[in-house]
N, C-alpha and C positions, 0 to 999 in steps of 0.2 A: 481524598478523592475516592469516591465509590464507583466501582465499575460492576455494571449489571449486565450480564450476557443473556440473551433470549435465544435459545437453541432452536426454538420452533419457528423463529423469524425466517424469512428467506433470505437475509442479508448474511453472508459468511460470517462466521464467529471473529476471524482475524480482523474482518472490516469493522465489525462492531467495536472491537477493542481500539483499533486505529482512531476511529471517529470519536469514541469517548475520550481518549487520551488528548487529541487535538482540541475537543471542546473544553476539557478542563484547563488546557494551556490558554486558551482563548479568553476564557471567563476569569482566569487569573486564580483559579483554585490551585494550580501548581505553578511555580515560578522557574526561570532559568537558574539552573545550578541545583534544583531540588533532585534528590535521588529517586529512583524507581526501584521498585522490587526486581530482583533477579528474575529471569525467565522461569526457572524451576519454582521459585517462590510464588509468582503471580499465577502460573499454571495450577499450582497445588490450591492456591487460595480460591481460584475460580473454577477448579475442577475440570480443567482442560488439558489437552495434550499439549506437552511443552513444545513441539514442533510449531502448533498454532500460534503460540505466543512468540516464539522465535521469529516467525514469519512477519508477524505484526511489527515487532521491534526492528526487524530488517528494513521494513517499509518506512518506518518513522526515522530510522537513522539515514536512509537514503533521502528523505524529504527535509533533513536538517531540523527535526522536531526533537529528537533526542540524540545523545552521543554515548558512545561506549568509551569508557576509560579503562578497559581491560579488567584486571582483577579488583579495581577499585570500585566497579559497578557501572550503572547506566543512570544518565542524569539529563534533565531537561537542558536542551541546547540554548546557548545564550541568545539566539535569533529565532527561538521557537516561535514565539507569539506572531512574527511576521510571516513565518513559514507555514503556519497552519492552514492559510488558505490556498496553498499549493496542492492541486489534485492531478497528479500525473494520469490517473486512470481516466479522468475526464478529458484531459488533453489527448491521449492516445485514442479514446472512444470517438471524440470529435473529428479528429484527423482521419481515422478509418471509416467513419461515416462519410466524409467528404470524397474520400478516395474510391469508395465502393460506388457512390453516387455517380461519380465521374466515368468509372469503368462500365457501369450498367448503360450510361448514355452513349458509350462507344459500341454497344451491343453485346458486351461480354456476359455470359450467363453466370448465375451464382456458382454453378458447378465450376467453371473455368476459373472464376474468382478464387474459389476455395482451394482448387489444385495449385495455382500460383502462390497463394499465400502460404500454404503448407510447404512448397518448394522453397520459397524465400526463408521461412523460418528453420528449414533444414539446410540453409545455406547453399542451395542449388541455384545456378543462374545468378550468383551475385558476383560482381566484379569489384576488384579493389579489396577484398577481404583476404 
């Protein structure tokens, strides 16, 4: 599997890394159980900050595309191929788009929406938490 990062592209580097690993799994270039380089190894190979690679790996673990086995390493998840199509970012974006549209229809201004959104993210005015 060859990973090529374009730092002049408008797409964040960690997103490029996630996308390329998912595409490699989907194409069958890497299979369930195959090992991946460590975060530090891949960061060194690609001349990236290790935190960038760690962020990409964290998202891939969350999406069950890869799995960490502690000191034994990081491997392609057994269900990786079926999980490659899962795009939480797209789901969140679609949900937020629908919510913002509904709020605007009620007359809420973008400023009011931003303030409420920031308050919710900061756990203000949330019940049940």
